[in-house]
C-alpha positions as CSV (number, residue, x, y, z in Angstrom):
1,X,-14.1,-94.7,82.0
2,X,-14.5,-93.0,85.4
3,X,-10.9,-92.0,85.7
4,X,-11.2,-90.1,82.3
5,X,-14.9,-89.1,81.6
6,X,-16.5,-87.5,78.5
7,X,-17.6,-84.1,78.4
8,X,-20.1,-82.8,75.9
9,X,-20.8,-79.3,74.8
10,X,-23.4,-77.9,72.4
11,X,-21.7,-75.3,70.3
12,X,-23.9,-72.8,68.3
13,X,-23.4,-71.9,64.8
14,X,-21.0,-68.9,65.4
15,X,-17.9,-67.6,63.3
16,X,-15.5,-69.1,66.0
17,X,-12.1,-69.6,65.0
18,X,-11.2,-72.1,67.6
19,X,-12.8,-74.0,70.6
20,X,-10.7,-74.2,73.9
21,X,-11.2,-76.8,76.7
22,X,-9.2,-76.5,79.8
23,X,-9.6,-78.7,82.9
24,X,-8.2,-77.4,86.5
25,X,-7.2,-79.3,89.5
26,X,-8.7,-78.2,93.1
27,X,-5.6,-75.8,93.3
28,X,-7.0,-74.1,90.2
29,X,-4.0,-75.2,88.3
30,X,-4.6,-76.4,84.8
31,X,-4.1,-80.0,84.3
32,X,-5.2,-80.3,80.8
33,X,-5.9,-78.1,78.0
34,X,-7.1,-78.9,74.4
35,X,-7.9,-76.6,71.2
36,X,-10.4,-77.9,68.8
37,X,-11.3,-76.9,65.3
38,X,-15.0,-75.6,65.0
39,X,-17.4,-77.2,62.6
40,X,-19.3,-75.0,60.4
41,X,-22.7,-76.0,61.6
42,X,-24.2,-76.2,65.4
43,X,-24.0,-79.5,67.3
44,X,-22.5,-81.2,70.0
45,X,-18.8,-81.6,70.7
46,X,-17.5,-84.3,72.8
47,X,-14.1,-83.9,74.9
48,X,-12.9,-87.4,75.6
49,X,-10.3,-87.1,78.3
50,X,-9.4,-90.9,77.7
51,X,-7.7,-89.7,74.8
52,X,-5.4,-87.4,77.2
53,X,-4.2,-90.2,79.4
54,X,-0.6,-89.8,78.3
55,X,-0.6,-86.2,79.4
56,X,-3.5,-86.3,82.3
57,X,-3.4,-88.4,85.6
58,X,-6.6,-90.3,86.4
59,X,-9.4,-87.9,87.9
60,X,-8.8,-88.6,91.8
61,X,-11.6,-89.8,93.9
62,X,-13.4,-87.0,95.9
63,X,-11.8,-84.2,94.2
64,X,-13.4,-81.5,92.5
65,X,-12.1,-80.4,89.2
66,X,-13.3,-77.2,87.4
67,X,-13.4,-77.0,83.5
68,X,-13.8,-73.9,81.3
69,X,-15.0,-74.2,77.6
70,X,-14.3,-71.5,75.2
71,X,-15.8,-70.1,71.9
72,X,-12.8,-68.0,70.5
73,X,-14.1,-65.6,67.7
74,X,-10.9,-63.3,66.7
75,X,-10.1,-61.3,69.8
76,X,-13.3,-62.1,71.5
77,X,-13.6,-65.3,73.9
78,X,-16.8,-66.5,75.3
79,X,-16.5,-69.0,78.0
80,X,-18.5,-71.1,80.3
81,X,-17.5,-72.9,83.4
82,X,-18.3,-75.8,85.5
83,X,-17.1,-78.5,87.6
84,X,-16.8,-82.2,87.9
85,X,-16.0,-84.6,90.6
86,X,-15.3,-88.6,90.6
87,X,-17.1,-90.1,93.5
């Protein structure tokens, strides 16, 4: 649904101990965070915000949200960032 989109990330085969996704509102405050178990192989991972609707308000129209997706390998954390906006 448009209020709760799904985001997809390609995860390479790396020795990650966990994967972390965080969604921030336009005030840069975290509004949702989840930790996932990595698979033993490379592939695409989907984050379905619909499954978090008990803990997450619907994305507001014309508001920009920032996200961060991280691979955590022991003490090393590699992240990518982006934004999403409901129009």
